[in-house]
N, CA, C and O atoms as CSV, one atom per row, in Angstrom:
chain,resi,resn,atom,element,x,y,z
A,1,MET,N,N,-105.637,-162.015,53.560
A,1,MET,CA,C,-104.721,-162.088,54.935
A,1,MET,C,C,-106.445,-162.529,56.034
A,1,MET,O,O,-107.659,-162.347,55.941
A,2,GLN,N,N,-105.316,-163.259,57.106
A,2,GLN,CA,C,-106.840,-163.893,58.002
A,2,GLN,C,C,-107.428,-163.123,58.927
A,2,GLN,O,O,-106.851,-163.099,60.014
A,3,GLU,N,N,-108.156,-162.649,58.847
A,3,GLU,CA,C,-109.249,-161.751,59.482
A,3,GLU,C,C,-109.040,-162.161,61.293
A,3,GLU,O,O,-109.232,-163.298,61.725
A,4,LEU,N,N,-108.677,-161.141,62.041
A,4,LEU,CA,C,-109.251,-161.539,63.676
A,4,LEU,C,C,-110.130,-161.453,64.088
A,4,LEU,O,O,-110.883,-160.549,63.725
A,5,SER,N,N,-110.516,-162.417,65.133
A,5,SER,CA,C,-111.675,-162.419,65.645
A,5,SER,C,C,-111.351,-161.442,66.612
A,5,SER,O,O,-110.199,-161.013,66.663
A,6,ALA,N,N,-112.617,-160.856,67.735
A,6,ALA,CA,C,-112.626,-160.242,68.669
A,6,ALA,C,C,-112.231,-161.210,70.171
A,6,ALA,O,O,-112.184,-160.745,71.310
A,7,GLY,N,N,-112.049,-162.247,69.883
A,7,GLY,CA,C,-112.249,-163.273,71.178
A,7,GLY,C,C,-110.653,-163.422,71.090
A,7,GLY,O,O,-110.010,-163.162,72.107
A,8,ARG,N,N,-109.923,-163.863,69.827
A,8,ARG,CA,C,-108.488,-164.087,69.580
A,8,ARG,C,C,-107.592,-162.709,70.206
A,8,ARG,O,O,-106.699,-162.650,71.052
A,9,LEU,N,N,-108.398,-161.461,69.222
A,9,LEU,CA,C,-108.004,-160.284,69.516
A,9,LEU,C,C,-107.661,-160.005,70.935
A,9,LEU,O,O,-106.511,-159.817,71.332
A,10,ARG,N,N,-108.650,-159.992,71.621
A,10,ARG,CA,C,-108.844,-160.018,72.679
A,10,ARG,C,C,-107.911,-160.560,74.198
A,10,ARG,O,O,-107.854,-160.105,75.340
A,11,ARG,N,N,-107.273,-161.728,73.520
A,11,ARG,CA,C,-106.639,-163.073,74.017
A,11,ARG,C,C,-105.060,-162.728,73.840
A,11,ARG,O,O,-104.081,-162.739,74.587
A,12,GLY,N,N,-105.298,-162.427,72.523
A,12,GLY,CA,C,-103.571,-161.559,72.637
A,12,GLY,C,C,-103.000,-160.614,73.302
A,12,GLY,O,O,-101.821,-160.660,73.653
A,13,LEU,N,N,-103.969,-159.446,73.592
A,13,LEU,CA,C,-104.169,-158.501,74.027
A,13,LEU,C,C,-103.825,-158.195,75.460
A,13,LEU,O,O,-103.372,-157.215,76.053
A,14,ALA,N,N,-104.214,-159.416,75.792
A,14,ALA,CA,C,-104.151,-159.766,77.683
A,14,ALA,C,C,-103.300,-160.770,77.905
A,14,ALA,O,O,-103.150,-161.287,79.012
A,15,ASP,N,N,-102.604,-161.155,76.716
A,15,ASP,CA,C,-101.384,-162.150,76.631
A,15,ASP,C,C,-100.402,-161.326,78.164
A,15,ASP,O,O,-100.087,-160.165,77.904
A,16,PRO,N,N,-100.072,-161.680,79.208
A,16,PRO,CA,C,-98.927,-161.555,80.378
A,16,PRO,C,C,-97.615,-161.081,79.827
A,16,PRO,O,O,-96.749,-160.362,80.326
A,17,LEU,N,N,-97.714,-161.762,78.497
A,17,LEU,CA,C,-95.835,-161.884,78.273
A,17,LEU,C,C,-94.961,-160.320,78.409
A,17,LEU,O,O,-94.039,-159.839,79.068
A,18,LEU,N,N,-96.065,-159.854,77.162
A,18,LEU,CA,C,-95.776,-158.040,76.737
A,18,LEU,C,C,-95.193,-157.301,77.837
A,18,LEU,O,O,-94.040,-156.873,77.780
A,19,PRO,N,N,-96.208,-157.082,79.174
A,19,PRO,CA,C,-96.324,-156.147,79.918
A,19,PRO,C,C,-94.616,-156.982,81.040
A,19,PRO,O,O,-93.604,-156.365,81.374
A,20,ALA,N,N,-94.920,-158.341,81.289
A,20,ALA,CA,C,-94.267,-158.484,82.073
A,20,ALA,C,C,-92.622,-158.725,81.786
A,20,ALA,O,O,-91.778,-158.874,82.670
A,21,ALA,N,N,-92.307,-158.728,79.946
A,21,ALA,CA,C,-90.896,-158.608,79.282
A,21,ALA,C,C,-90.272,-156.848,79.479
A,21,ALA,O,O,-89.165,-156.309,79.454
A,22,ALA,N,N,-91.539,-156.452,79.656
A,22,ALA,CA,C,-91.502,-154.428,79.671
A,22,ALA,C,C,-90.374,-154.254,80.383
A,22,ALA,O,O,-89.216,-153.928,80.123
A,23,LEU,N,N,-91.325,-154.713,81.873
A,23,LEU,CA,C,-91.196,-154.419,82.586
A,23,LEU,C,C,-89.668,-155.251,83.624
A,23,LEU,O,O,-89.456,-154.885,84.780
A,24,ALA,N,N,-88.749,-156.390,82.904
A,24,ALA,CA,C,-88.119,-156.607,83.282
A,24,ALA,C,C,-86.742,-156.415,82.452
A,24,ALA,O,O,-85.603,-156.874,82.539
A,25,LEU,N,N,-87.391,-155.546,81.640
A,25,LEU,CA,C,-86.094,-155.063,80.655
A,25,LEU,C,C,-86.282,-153.912,81.378
A,25,LEU,O,O,-85.159,-153.800,81.871
A,26,LEU,N,N,-86.892,-153.009,81.773
A,26,LEU,CA,C,-87.665,-152.035,82.429
A,26,LEU,C,C,-86.091,-152.244,83.795
A,26,LEU,O,O,-84.968,-151.779,83.605
A,27,ALA,N,N,-86.360,-152.736,84.562
A,27,ALA,CA,C,-85.939,-153.266,85.415
A,27,ALA,C,C,-84.314,-153.537,85.380
A,27,ALA,O,O,-83.730,-152.866,86.231
A,28,VAL,N,N,-83.656,-154.178,84.768
A,28,VAL,CA,C,-82.475,-154.220,83.804
A,28,VAL,C,C,-81.884,-153.084,83.751
A,28,VAL,O,O,-80.947,-152.844,84.513
A,29,ALA,N,N,-82.450,-151.931,82.585
A,29,ALA,CA,C,-82.249,-150.913,82.842
A,29,ALA,C,C,-81.788,-150.264,83.501
A,29,ALA,O,O,-80.591,-150.029,83.665
A,30,ALA,N,N,-82.743,-149.832,84.028
A,30,ALA,CA,C,-82.701,-149.261,85.561
A,30,ALA,C,C,-81.023,-149.776,86.338
A,30,ALA,O,O,-80.172,-149.025,86.816
A,31,ALA,N,N,-81.003,-150.775,86.265
A,31,ALA,CA,C,-79.732,-151.512,87.581
A,31,ALA,C,C,-78.555,-150.999,86.583
A,31,ALA,O,O,-77.732,-150.221,87.065
A,32,ALA,N,N,-78.413,-151.420,85.107
A,32,ALA,CA,C,-77.584,-150.879,85.262
A,32,ALA,C,C,-77.171,-149.323,84.689
A,32,ALA,O,O,-76.011,-148.931,84.558
A,33,LEU,N,N,-78.119,-148.713,84.450
A,33,LEU,CA,C,-78.489,-147.395,84.968
A,33,LEU,C,C,-77.799,-146.355,85.905
A,33,LEU,O,O,-77.397,-145.233,85.594
A,34,GLY,N,N,-77.730,-147.201,87.572
A,34,GLY,CA,C,-78.003,-146.598,88.466
A,34,GLY,C,C,-79.014,-146.131,89.214
A,34,GLY,O,O,-79.155,-145.647,90.336
A,35,ALA,N,N,-79.572,-146.363,88.437
A,35,ALA,CA,C,-81.285,-145.409,88.982
A,35,ALA,C,C,-82.205,-146.546,89.845
A,35,ALA,O,O,-83.192,-147.086,89.347
A,36,ALA,N,N,-81.733,-146.815,91.188
A,36,ALA,CA,C,-82.146,-148.053,92.443
A,36,ALA,C,C,-83.535,-147.594,92.663
A,36,ALA,O,O,-84.254,-148.496,93.093
A,37,VAL,N,N,-84.065,-146.562,92.510
A,37,VAL,CA,C,-85.394,-146.197,92.773
A,37,VAL,C,C,-86.486,-146.898,92.047
A,37,VAL,O,O,-87.349,-147.605,92.569
A,38,LEU,N,N,-86.301,-146.515,90.299
A,38,LEU,CA,C,-86.615,-147.053,89.434
A,38,LEU,C,C,-86.680,-148.496,89.410
A,38,LEU,O,O,-87.659,-149.143,89.040
A,39,CYS,N,N,-85.465,-149.014,89.870
A,39,CYS,CA,C,-85.017,-150.691,89.538
A,39,CYS,C,C,-85.584,-150.973,90.706
A,39,CYS,O,O,-85.842,-152.123,90.351
A,40,TRP,N,N,-85.920,-150.941,91.570
A,40,TRP,CA,C,-86.933,-151.298,92.718
A,40,TRP,C,C,-88.243,-151.241,92.101
A,40,TRP,O,O,-89.221,-151.964,92.287
A,41,ALA,N,N,-88.060,-150.127,91.238
A,41,ALA,CA,C,-90.169,-149.492,91.519
A,41,ALA,C,C,-90.422,-150.872,90.468
A,41,ALA,O,O,-91.499,-151.413,90.719
A,42,SER,N,N,-89.925,-151.297,89.755
A,42,SER,CA,C,-89.416,-152.020,88.170
A,42,SER,C,C,-90.363,-153.284,88.687
A,42,SER,O,O,-91.536,-153.610,88.505
A,43,VAL,N,N,-89.252,-153.816,89.416
A,43,VAL,CA,C,-89.313,-155.174,90.687
A,43,VAL,C,C,-90.629,-155.165,91.188
A,43,VAL,O,O,-91.226,-156.206,90.913
A,44,GLY,N,N,-91.405,-154.193,91.948
A,44,GLY,CA,C,-92.265,-154.636,92.828
A,44,GLY,C,C,-93.322,-154.484,91.845
A,44,GLY,O,O,-94.357,-155.081,92.144
A,45,ALA,N,N,-93.337,-153.662,90.444
A,45,ALA,CA,C,-94.236,-153.873,89.843
A,45,ALA,C,C,-94.648,-155.369,89.438
A,45,ALA,O,O,-95.739,-155.922,89.581
A,46,LEU,N,N,-92.958,-156.064,88.660
A,46,LEU,CA,C,-93.678,-157.515,88.456
A,46,LEU,C,C,-93.761,-158.253,89.538
A,46,LEU,O,O,-94.091,-159.414,89.298
A,47,ALA,N,N,-93.503,-157.889,91.125
A,47,ALA,CA,C,-94.505,-158.535,91.996
A,47,ALA,C,C,-95.473,-158.431,92.137
A,47,ALA,O,O,-96.252,-159.340,92.423
A,48,GLY,N,N,-95.751,-157.202,91.970
A,48,GLY,CA,C,-97.658,-157.050,92.187
A,48,GLY,C,C,-98.374,-157.946,91.209
A,48,GLY,O,O,-99.219,-158.756,91.590
A,49,PHE,N,N,-97.907,-157.742,89.492
A,49,PHE,CA,C,-98.653,-157.665,88.438
A,49,PHE,C,C,-98.378,-159.504,88.503
A,49,PHE,O,O,-99.240,-160.259,88.056
A,50,SER,N,N,-97.055,-160.046,89.127
A,50,SER,CA,C,-97.397,-162.162,88.939
A,50,SER,C,C,-98.121,-162.589,90.458
A,50,SER,O,O,-98.504,-163.759,90.485
A,51,LEU,N,N,-98.388,-161.686,91.887
A,51,LEU,CA,C,-99.391,-161.982,92.829
A,51,LEU,C,C,-100.627,-161.979,91.975
A,51,LEU,O,O,-101.339,-162.983,91.975
A,52,SER,N,N,-100.934,-160.953,91.263
A,52,SER,CA,C,-102.426,-160.453,91.130
A,52,SER,C,C,-103.147,-161.367,90.603
A,52,SER,O,O,-104.373,-161.296,90.695
A,53,GLY,N,N,-102.623,-162.245,90.047
A,53,GLY,CA,C,-103.216,-163.480,89.506
A,53,GLY,C,C,-103.217,-163.374,88.173
A,53,GLY,O,O,-103.739,-164.303,87.556
A,54,SER,N,N,-102.763,-162.476,87.571
A,54,SER,CA,C,-103.059,-161.835,86.272
A,54,SER,C,C,-101.879,-162.881,85.061
A,54,SER,O,O,-102.149,-162.888,83.860
A,55,VAL,N,N,-100.720,-163.625,85.565
A,55,VAL,CA,C,-99.496,-163.969,85.228
A,55,VAL,C,C,-100.133,-165.979,85.727
A,55,VAL,O,O,-99.348,-166.920,85.618
């Protein structure tokens, strides 16, 4: 088994793919359920995440 270094582990945890994918799925699920407020909150979170320079 290969041991992960602290830097490699930190990069893996800081990867923006996981939170962006989770927010996108939340927005789609909220839209499908008709939860407009939650859908727009998810879209706003995605926009803020992308504008913050995290992506």
